[in-house]
C-alpha positions in Angstrom: 1.4 -51.6 -29.2 3.5 -49.2 -31.3 1.9 -46.2 -33.0 3.5 -44.6 -36.1 2.8 -41.1 -37.3 4.0 -40.2 -40.7 4.5 -36.7 -42.2 6.1 -35.0 -45.1 4.2 -36.3 -48.2 2.8 -34.0 -50.8 2.8 -32.9 -54.4 6.1 -32.1 -56.1 7.4 -31.5 -59.5 9.7 -34.0 -61.2 13.3 -33.4 -60.1 12.2 -32.0 -56.7 12.7 -33.2 -53.2 10.6 -34.3 -50.2 11.5 -35.5 -46.8 9.3 -38.1 -45.0 9.3 -38.5 -41.2 7.9 -41.3 -39.1 7.8 -41.0 -35.3 7.2 -44.2 -33.2 5.5 -44.1 -29.8 4.0 -46.6 -27.4 5.7 -49.8 -26.4 8.7 -49.1 -28.5 11.3 -51.0 -26.4 13.7 -52.8 -28.6 12.6 -51.6 -32.0 14.6 -53.5 -34.6 14.6 -52.3 -38.1 12.6 -49.3 -39.4 11.8 -48.7 -43.0 9.7 -47.3 -45.7 7.5 -49.2 -48.2 5.4 -47.7 -51.1 2.4 -48.9 -53.1 1.3 -47.4 -56.3 -2.2 -48.0 -57.7 -2.4 -51.6 -59.1 1.0 -52.5 -57.7 2.0 -54.5 -54.8 3.6 -52.9 -51.8 7.4 -52.8 -52.2 10.4 -52.0 -50.0 11.9 -48.6 -50.6 14.5 -48.5 -47.8 15.2 -50.0 -44.4 17.7 -49.3 -41.6 18.6 -51.6 -38.7 19.3 -50.8 -35.1 23.0 -50.7 -35.9 22.5 -48.2 -38.7 22.9 -50.6 -41.6 20.8 -49.4 -44.6 19.3 -51.1 -47.5 17.8 -49.2 -50.5 15.9 -50.5 -53.4 17.8 -50.4 -56.7 15.1 -48.0 -58.1 15.9 -45.4 -55.5 19.7 -45.8 -54.9 21.5 -42.6 -55.3 18.3 -40.6 -55.0 16.8 -41.6 -51.6 18.4 -41.8 -48.3 17.0 -43.4 -45.1 18.2 -42.3 -41.7 17.2 -42.7 -38.1 17.3 -40.7 -34.9 17.2 -43.3 -32.1 16.7 -40.6 -29.4 13.5 -39.5 -31.1 12.5 -43.0 -32.3 12.1 -41.4 -35.7 13.0 -42.6 -39.2 13.4 -40.3 -42.2 13.4 -40.7 -45.9 15.1 -38.0 -47.9 13.9 -38.2 -51.5 15.7 -36.3 -54.1 15.5 -36.1 -57.9 12.0 -37.4 -57.7 10.4 -39.0 -60.7 6.8 -39.6 -61.8 7.2 -43.3 -61.1 7.9 -42.5 -57.4 4.3 -41.5 -57.1 2.7 -43.8 -54.5 1.5 -44.0 -50.9 4.5 -44.4 -48.7 4.2 -46.5 -45.5 6.4 -46.4 -42.5 7.2 -49.8 -41.1 8.9 -51.0 -37.9 9.6 -54.5 -36.5 9.8 -54.9 -32.8 8.0 -53.4 -29.9 5.6 -55.2 -27.5 4.2 -57.4 -28.8 7.0 -58.1 -31.2 5.7 -57.8 -34.7 5.5 -55.6 -37.8 3.8 -52.3 -37.3 2.6 -50.0 -40.1 1.9 -46.3 -40.4 -1.3 -45.0 -42.0 0.5 -44.0 -45.2 1.3 -40.7 -46.7 0.7 -39.8 -50.4 3.6 -38.7 -52.5 2.7 -37.3 -56.0 5.3 -36.4 -58.5 4.1 -34.4 -61.5 6.0 -34.6 -64.7 
């Protein structure tokens, strides 16, 4: 099993910044991609950004140029730097990894990000 611990959420004014972190532990051998999803009230969970083992990144169009995903393989940690935050970024953000033992998707508990306008 893989355990994910997220941190860094909170309340911020529009235009501000936050940095989310997600540390993986447990049977983390051969983690594949790591990423962040978000879910706002009444909406489906959506991909925000993802990064592969090789460092290839993919960001949702809505966050391109504002959010940056990165990864520290030595610490089994993935980060999401969020700049120029907007009220529509308000959501619960979930860390996601694919891999581990057993090989499957793993989810963090979620961290609330609230952007006040």
